[in-house]
MOPAC internal coordinates of N, CA, C and O (Angstrom, degrees):
PM7 1SCF
backbone

  N    0.0000 0     0.00 0     0.00 0    0    0    0
  C    1.4184 1     0.00 0     0.00 0    1    0    0
  C    1.5457 1   107.84 1     0.00 0    2    1    0
  O    1.2310 1   120.73 1   -50.32 1    3    2    1
  N    1.3180 1   116.21 1   129.68 1    3    2    1
  C    1.4540 1   119.05 1  -178.18 1    5    3    2
  C    1.5117 1   111.63 1   -81.83 1    6    5    3
  O    1.2310 1   120.92 1    -9.51 1    7    6    5
  N    1.2628 1   115.84 1   170.49 1    7    6    5
  C    1.4736 1   121.50 1  -178.25 1    9    7    6
  C    1.5192 1   110.99 1   -66.94 1   10    9    7
  O    1.2310 1   119.98 1   143.75 1   11   10    9
  N    1.3080 1   117.64 1   -36.25 1   11   10    9
  C    1.4525 1   122.56 1   179.56 1   13   11   10
  C    1.5270 1   110.39 1   -65.35 1   14   13   11
  O    1.2310 1   120.09 1   136.68 1   15   14   13
  N    1.3124 1   117.43 1   -43.32 1   15   14   13
  C    1.4534 1   121.27 1   178.93 1   17   15   14
  C    1.5503 1   109.96 1   -64.28 1   18   17   15
  O    1.2310 1   120.52 1   136.76 1   19   18   17
  N    1.3017 1   116.62 1   -43.24 1   19   18   17
  C    1.4635 1   120.55 1   177.37 1   21   19   18
  C    1.4995 1   111.68 1   -61.59 1   22   21   19
  O    1.2310 1   120.29 1   136.45 1   23   22   21
  N    1.3231 1   117.06 1   -43.55 1   23   22   21
  C    1.4723 1   120.64 1   178.87 1   25   23   22
  C    1.4868 1   112.62 1   -62.43 1   26   25   23
  O    1.2310 1   120.50 1   137.50 1   27   26   25
  N    1.3244 1   116.65 1   -42.50 1   27   26   25
  C    1.4756 1   121.81 1   179.26 1   29   27   26
  C    1.5467 1   109.79 1   -65.12 1   30   29   27
  O    1.2310 1   119.19 1   139.85 1   31   30   29
  N    1.3069 1   119.15 1   -40.15 1   31   30   29
  C    1.4548 1   122.45 1  -178.48 1   33   31   30
  C    1.5675 1   109.01 1   -67.48 1   34   33   31
  O    1.2310 1   120.68 1   138.51 1   35   34   33
  N    1.3316 1   116.30 1   -41.49 1   35   34   33
  C    1.4831 1   120.20 1   178.87 1   37   35   34
  C    1.5182 1   108.84 1   -66.38 1   38   37   35
  O    1.2310 1   118.91 1   139.40 1   39   38   37
  N    1.3075 1   119.69 1   -40.60 1   39   38   37
  C    1.4487 1   122.08 1  -178.83 1   41   39   38
  C    1.5548 1   109.27 1   -67.32 1   42   41   39
  O    1.2310 1   119.20 1   136.47 1   43   42   41
  N    1.2751 1   119.14 1   -43.53 1   43   42   41
  C    1.4601 1   122.33 1   178.68 1   45   43   42
  C    1.5136 1   111.63 1   -63.45 1   46   45   43
  O    1.2310 1   120.56 1   136.76 1   47   46   45
  N    1.3204 1   116.54 1   -43.24 1   47   46   45
  C    1.4858 1   121.35 1   177.57 1   49   47   46
  C    1.5157 1   110.13 1   -62.39 1   50   49   47
  O    1.2310 1   120.18 1   133.08 1   51   50   49
  N    1.2745 1   117.26 1   -46.92 1   51   50   49
  C    1.5003 1   121.67 1   176.67 1   53   51   50
  C    1.4590 1   111.68 1   -58.59 1   54   53   51
  O    1.2310 1   119.54 1   134.84 1   55   54   53
  N    1.3513 1   118.48 1   -45.16 1   55   54   53
  C    1.4383 1   120.72 1  -177.81 1   57   55   54
  C    1.5524 1   110.44 1   -66.10 1   58   57   55
  O    1.2310 1   119.26 1   138.09 1   59   58   57
  N    1.2962 1   119.01 1   -41.91 1   59   58   57
  C    1.4617 1   122.56 1   178.38 1   61   59   58
  C    1.5378 1   109.78 1   -60.85 1   62   61   59
  O    1.2310 1   120.21 1   132.11 1   63   62   61
  N    1.2973 1   117.21 1   -47.89 1   63   62   61
  C    1.4614 1   121.03 1  -179.29 1   65   63   62
  C    1.5693 1   109.24 1   -61.46 1   66   65   63
  O    1.2310 1   121.01 1   136.28 1   67   66   65
  N    1.3326 1   115.67 1   -43.72 1   67   66   65
  C    1.4681 1   120.10 1   178.49 1   69   67   66
  C    1.5247 1   113.90 1   -61.19 1   70   69   67
  O    1.2310 1   121.09 1   140.69 1   71   70   69
  N    1.3521 1   115.52 1   -39.31 1   71   70   69
  C    1.4666 1   119.73 1   178.92 1   73   71   70
  C    1.4989 1   112.21 1   -73.73 1   74   73   71
  O    1.2310 1   118.56 1   149.30 1   75   74   73
  N    1.3119 1   120.34 1   -30.70 1   75   74   73
  C    1.4211 1   123.07 1   176.79 1   77   75   74
  C    1.5099 1   111.03 1   -70.70 1   78   77   75
  O    1.2310 1   120.15 1   145.93 1   79   78   77
  N    1.3229 1   117.33 1   -34.07 1   79   78   77
  C    1.4476 1   121.32 1  -177.26 1   81   79   78
  C    1.5162 1   112.32 1   -74.63 1   82   81   79
  O    1.2310 1   119.66 1   162.57 1   83   82   81
  N    1.3203 1   118.25 1   -17.43 1   83   82   81
  C    1.4764 1   122.60 1   179.61 1   85   83   82
  C    1.5185 1   110.49 1   -90.29 1   86   85   83
  O    1.2310 1   120.41 1   -87.78 1   87   86   85
  N    1.2782 1   116.83 1    92.22 1   87   86   85
  C    1.4553 1   119.74 1   179.34 1   89   87   86
  C    1.5221 1   107.60 1  -123.59 1   90   89   87
  O    1.2310 1   120.68 1   -32.09 1   91   90   89
  N    1.3302 1   116.31 1   147.91 1   91   90   89
  C    1.4504 1   119.22 1   177.76 1   93   91   90
  C    1.5220 1   112.36 1   -66.84 1   94   93   91
  O    1.2310 1   120.60 1   -35.07 1   95   94   93
  N    1.3012 1   116.47 1   144.93 1   95   94   93
  C    1.4756 1   121.63 1  -179.01 1   97   95   94
  C    1.5390 1   106.78 1   -95.03 1   98   97   95
  O    1.2310 1   122.67 1   -52.64 1   99   98   97
  N    1.3124 1   112.49 1   127.36 1   99   98   97
  C    1.4924 1   117.22 1  -179.38 1  101   99   98
  C    1.5217 1   108.42 1   -76.94 1  102  101   99
  O    1.2310 1   119.79 1   -23.73 1  103  102  101
  N    1.3417 1   118.01 1   156.27 1  103  102  101
  C    1.4546 1   121.49 1  -177.01 1  105  103  102
  C    1.5397 1   112.06 1   -58.53 1  106  105  103
  O    1.2310 1   120.03 1   142.35 1  107  106  105
  N    1.3286 1   117.55 1   -37.65 1  107  106  105
  C    1.4573 1   119.21 1  -177.64 1  109  107  106
  C    1.5098 1   112.99 1   -74.84 1  110  109  107
  O    1.2310 1   119.51 1   164.46 1  111  110  109
  N    1.3538 1   118.55 1   -15.54 1  111  110  109
  C    1.4478 1   123.15 1   176.71 1  113  111  110
  C    1.5314 1   113.38 1   -90.75 1  114  113  111
  O    1.2310 1   119.45 1   171.93 1  115  114  113
  N    1.3197 1   118.65 1    -8.07 1  115  114  113
  C    1.4552 1   120.16 1  -174.38 1  117  115  114
  C    1.5732 1   110.18 1   -74.44 1  118  117  115
  O    1.2310 1   120.24 1   156.31 1  119  118  117
  N    1.3165 1   117.14 1   -23.69 1  119  118  117
  C    1.4623 1   118.33 1   176.29 1  121  119  118
  C    1.5147 1   112.62 1   -63.05 1  122  121  119
  O    1.2310 1   120.72 1   144.25 1  123  122  121
  N    1.3632 1   116.23 1   -35.75 1  123  122  121
  C    1.4470 1   118.64 1   179.77 1  125  123  122
  C    1.5145 1   111.34 1   -69.00 1  126  125  123
  O    1.2310 1   120.21 1   146.75 1  127  126  125
  N    1.3638 1   117.20 1   -33.25 1  127  126  125
  C    1.4692 1   120.11 1  -178.28 1  129  127  126
  C    1.5500 1   111.60 1   -79.76 1  130  129  127
  O    1.2310 1   120.73 1   166.84 1  131  130  129
  N    1.3221 1   116.20 1   -13.16 1  131  130  129
  C    1.4799 1   119.24 1  -178.57 1  133  131  130
  C    1.5377 1   111.85 1   -92.68 1  134  133  131
  O    1.2310 1   119.80 1  -179.98 1  135  134  133
  N    1.2992 1   117.99 1     0.02 1  135  134  133
  C    1.4707 1   120.90 1   177.16 1  137  135  134
  C    1.4593 1   111.86 1   -66.35 1  138  137  135
  O    1.2310 1   119.69 1   -30.83 1  139  138  137
  N    1.3136 1   118.19 1   149.17 1  139  138  137
  C    1.4894 1   122.02 1  -179.90 1  141  139  138
  C    1.5454 1   112.75 1   -59.45 1  142  141  139
  O    1.2310 1   119.97 1   151.34 1  143  142  141
  N    1.3222 1   117.65 1   -28.66 1  143  142  141
  C    1.4507 1   120.43 1  -178.85 1  145  143  142
  C    1.5169 1   112.39 1   -67.36 1  146  145  143
  O    1.2310 1   120.28 1   158.61 1  147  146  145
  N    1.3628 1   117.07 1   -21.39 1  147  146  145
  C    1.4477 1   120.74 1  -177.54 1  149  147  146
  C    1.5588 1   112.80 1   -89.96 1  150  149  147
  O    1.2310 1   120.00 1   176.97 1  151  150  149
  N    1.3212 1   117.61 1    -3.03 1  151  150  149
  C    1.4575 1   120.02 1  -179.25 1  153  151  150
  C    1.5304 1   111.33 1   -73.28 1  154  153  151
  O    1.2310 1   121.61 1   -32.65 1  155  154  153
  N    1.3160 1   114.53 1   147.35 1  155  154  153
  C    1.4979 1   117.36 1   178.25 1  157  155  154
  C    1.4981 1   110.22 1   -70.54 1  158  157  155
  O    1.2310 1   120.47 1   143.95 1  159  158  157
  N    1.3211 1   116.70 1   -36.05 1  159  158  157
  C    1.4929 1   120.60 1   176.27 1  161  159  158
  C    1.4911 1   106.14 1  -122.31 1  162  161  159
  O    1.2310 1   119.22 1   -73.25 1  163  162  161
  N    1.3361 1   119.10 1   106.75 1  163  162  161
  C    1.4600 1   121.93 1  -177.67 1  165  163  162
  C    1.5419 1   113.75 1   -67.04 1  166  165  163
  O    1.2310 1   120.18 1   158.78 1  167  166  165
  N    1.3104 1   117.25 1   -21.22 1  167  166  165
  C    1.4922 1   122.30 1  -179.68 1  169  167  166
  C    1.5300 1   109.06 1  -126.73 1  170  169  167
  O    1.2310 1   119.25 1  -104.61 1  171  170  169
  N    1.3331 1   119.03 1    75.39 1  171  170  169
  C    1.4454 1   118.73 1  -173.24 1  173  171  170
  C    1.5592 1   113.40 1   -66.55 1  174  173  171
  O    1.2310 1   119.84 1   146.15 1  175  174  173
  N    1.3241 1   117.90 1   -33.85 1  175  174  173
  C    1.4353 1   119.84 1   179.70 1  177  175  174
  C    1.5553 1   111.11 1   -66.45 1  178  177  175
  O    1.2310 1   121.27 1   136.66 1  179  178  177
  N    1.3432 1   115.18 1   -43.34 1  179  178  177
  C    1.4657 1   119.71 1   178.03 1  181  179  178
  C    1.4936 1   110.60 1   -63.74 1  182  181  179
  O    1.2310 1   119.90 1   141.73 1  183  182  181
  N    1.3263 1   117.79 1   -38.27 1  183  182  181
  C    1.4637 1   120.63 1   179.44 1  185  183  182
  C    1.5213 1   110.86 1   -66.52 1  186  185  183
  O    1.2310 1   120.99 1   140.13 1  187  186  185
  N    1.3550 1   115.72 1   -39.87 1  187  186  185
  C    1.4934 1   118.73 1   178.29 1  189  187  186
  C    1.5432 1   110.43 1   -65.75 1  190  189  187
  O    1.2310 1   119.38 1   139.05 1  191  190  189
  N    1.2910 1   118.80 1   -40.95 1  191  190  189
  C    1.4472 1   119.75 1   177.40 1  193  191  190
  C    1.5172 1   112.82 1   -64.85 1  194  193  191
  O    1.2310 1   119.99 1   139.85 1  195  194  193
  N    1.3336 1   117.62 1   -40.15 1  195  194  193
  C    1.4340 1   119.87 1   177.30 1  197  195  194
  C    1.5207 1   111.43 1   -64.85 1  198  197  195
  O    1.2310 1   120.22 1   140.51 1  199  198  197
  N    1.3177 1   117.19 1   -39.49 1  199  198  197
  C    1.4274 1   120.00 1  -179.79 1  201  199  198
  C    1.5417 1   111.45 1   -67.19 1  202  201  199
  O    1.2310 1   120.85 1   142.19 1  203  202  201
  N    1.3206 1   115.98 1   -37.81 1  203  202  201
  C    1.4504 1   121.34 1   176.59 1  205  203  202
  C    1.5525 1   110.64 1   -64.95 1  206  205  203
  O    1.2310 1   121.00 1   135.55 1  207  206  205
  N    1.3192 1   115.69 1   -44.45 1  207  206  205
  C    1.4622 1   120.31 1   178.73 1  209  207  206
  C    1.5217 1   110.74 1   -63.75 1  210  209  207
  O    1.2310 1   119.31 1   134.01 1  211  210  209
  N    1.3146 1   118.91 1   -45.99 1  211  210  209
  C    1.4353 1   122.11 1   178.41 1  213  211  210
  C    1.5251 1   111.49 1   -60.56 1  214  213  211
  O    1.2310 1   120.21 1   134.11 1  215  214  213
  N    1.3530 1   117.19 1   -45.89 1  215  214  213
  C    1.4328 1   120.42 1   179.39 1  217  215  214
  C    1.5031 1   114.54 1   -61.78 1  218  217  215
  O    1.2310 1   121.03 1   143.95 1  219  218  217
  N    1.3144 1   115.64 1   -36.05 1  219  218  217
  C    1.4560 1   118.43 1  -178.53 1  221  219  218
  C    1.4959 1   111.80 1   -75.32 1  222  221  219
  O    1.2310 1   119.93 1   151.71 1  223  222  221
  N    1.3387 1   117.74 1   -28.29 1  223  222  221
  C    1.4689 1   120.50 1   178.26 1  225  223  222
  C    1.5444 1   112.24 1   -81.07 1  226  225  223
  O    1.2310 1   119.81 1   146.68 1  227  226  225
  N    1.3076 1   117.97 1   -33.32 1  227  226  225
  C    1.4234 1   122.78 1  -176.15 1  229  227  226
  C    1.5125 1   114.71 1   -89.16 1  230  229  227
  O    1.2310 1   119.39 1   172.91 1  231  230  229
  N    1.3079 1   118.78 1    -7.09 1  231  230  229
  C    1.4998 1   122.84 1  -175.73 1  233  231  230
  C    1.4975 1   112.23 1    54.00 1  234  233  231
  O    1.2310 1   121.03 1  -145.40 1  235  234  233
  N    1.3044 1   115.64 1    34.60 1  235  234  233
  C    1.4793 1   121.05 1   179.80 1  237  235  234
  C    1.5411 1   107.77 1  -119.98 1  238  237  235
  O    1.2310 1   121.08 1   -41.10 1  239  238  237
  N    1.2811 1   115.53 1   138.90 1  239  238  237
  C    1.4635 1   120.18 1   178.78 1  241  239  238
  C    1.5374 1   107.51 1  -104.76 1  242  241  239
  O    1.2310 1   121.82 1   -62.92 1  243  242  241
  N    1.3070 1   114.13 1   117.08 1  243  242  241
  C    1.4526 1   119.99 1   175.03 1  245  243  242
  C    1.5124 1   109.62 1   -90.34 1  246  245  243
  O    1.2310 1   119.67 1    33.10 1  247  246  245
  N    1.2879 1   118.24 1  -146.90 1  247  246  245
  C    1.4459 1   122.16 1   179.21 1  249  247  246
  C    1.5025 1   112.49 1   -89.45 1  250  249  247
  O    1.2310 1   118.92 1  -179.79 1  251  250  249
  N    1.3260 1   119.67 1     0.21 1  251  250  249
  C    1.4219 1   120.38 1  -171.40 1  253  251  250
  C    1.5345 1   112.99 1  -136.04 1  254  253  251
  O    1.2310 1   117.93 1  -176.76 1  255  254  253
  N    1.2924 1   121.54 1     3.24 1  255  254  253
  C    1.4775 1   119.29 1  -175.09 1  257  255  254
  C    1.5275 1   110.06 1  -150.15 1  258  257  255
  O    1.2310 1   121.45 1   -16.51 1  259  258  257
  N    1.3215 1   114.84 1   163.49 1  259  258  257
  C    1.4466 1   120.42 1   176.78 1  261  259  258
  C    1.5177 1   111.14 1   -90.41 1  262  261  259
  O    1.2310 1   120.79 1    -7.55 1  263  262  261
  N    1.3169 1   116.10 1   172.45 1  263  262  261
  C    1.4639 1   119.77 1  -179.50 1  265  263  262
  C    1.5201 1   110.99 1   -73.10 1  266  265  263
  O    1.2310 1   121.07 1   -24.14 1  267  266  265
  N    1.3040 1   115.56 1   155.86 1  267  266  265
  C    1.4479 1   118.32 1  -178.85 1  269  267  266
  C    1.5029 1   112.26 1  -129.93 1  270  269  267
  O    1.2310 1   119.83 1    19.83 1  271  270  269
  N    1.2931 1   117.92 1  -160.17 1  271  270  269
  C    1.4611 1   122.61 1  -175.58 1  273  271  270
  C    1.4851 1   115.57 1   -73.73 1  274  273  271
  O    1.2310 1   120.50 1   137.14 1  275  274  273
  N    1.3340 1   116.64 1   -42.86 1  275  274  273
  C    1.4606 1   121.26 1   174.96 1  277  275  274
  C    1.4953 1   114.11 1    82.80 1  278  277  275
  O    1.2310 1   119.28 1  -159.72 1  279  278  277
  N    1.3278 1   118.98 1    20.28 1  279  278  277
  C    1.4624 1   121.38 1   178.64 1  281  279  278
  C    1.5236 1   113.33 1   -74.05 1  282  281  279
  O    1.2310 1   121.19 1   155.64 1  283  282  281
  N    1.3516 1   115.33 1   -24.36 1  283  282  281
  C    1.4624 1   119.18 1  -178.26 1  285  283  282
  C    1.5029 1   115.92 1    83.06 1  286  285  283
  O    1.2310 1   120.59 1  -177.43 1  287  286  285
  N    1.2919 1   116.47 1     2.57 1  287  286  285
  C    1.4393 1   120.07 1  -179.20 1  289  287  286
  C    1.5452 1   110.20 1   -91.29 1  290  289  287
  O    1.2310 1   120.86 1   -17.25 1  291  290  289
  N    1.3149 1   115.96 1   162.75 1  291  290  289
  C    1.4892 1   119.61 1  -179.90 1  293  291  290
  C    1.4895 1   110.33 1   -95.20 1  294  293  291
  O    1.2310 1   120.10 1   180.00 1  295  294  293

């Protein structure tokens, strides 16, 4: 089996799996997805405060904060 055939088979398998995983969510199933356990970040406020604190200490601007002093102290 050549490298091109293997690449095509892997691509097709990945595409099929990706398409199977995309199913519409029924209205009665949305309650399960809205539970706090299903959130990517269970504590969004704490995460935002940590990101702000880190950005202000590192003097680096990410996608969510302005630059800070960068002294590294708390």
